[in-house]
C-alpha positions, 0 to 999 in steps of 0.5 A: 500500499505505501509503495502504491502511495509512493508512486501516485504522489511522487514522494516518499513515505516514513513508517512510523509504528508506536512505541517508537517516540518519533511521533511525539517529538516532532508534535512537541517541536512543531507546537513548542509544547512543554511536556510537563504542562501536557498529558496523551492519552492511549489504550494500550499498554504496550504502544501508547502509554509505553511511547508516551512513558519514553518521552516522560509526559503523562500519560492517561490510560482507558481501560478497554478490551484491550488493558484491562485493570488485571493487565495493568495491575500485572504490568511494570508500566505505570500511568499518570491517571486511569479512566473506566472509559471516555465517557 
């Protein structure tokens, strides 16, 4: 799929997957955000929350079918806030 898009647009693409921190670092630099004044949320411990933890930003975990309270208790990863849902 990426090769198709590259061929049509005549541009090279760089694929980034979590927990690589390139996305967060770009946004922090582009918009001059202060890490201590923001928080980022996610629902997956080993992608979203891991990426946020690496960048030393406050994280908000939203429990889901992917991450339950039991999975969180067994994990070494920690999050600043935990919410049962987004409602």
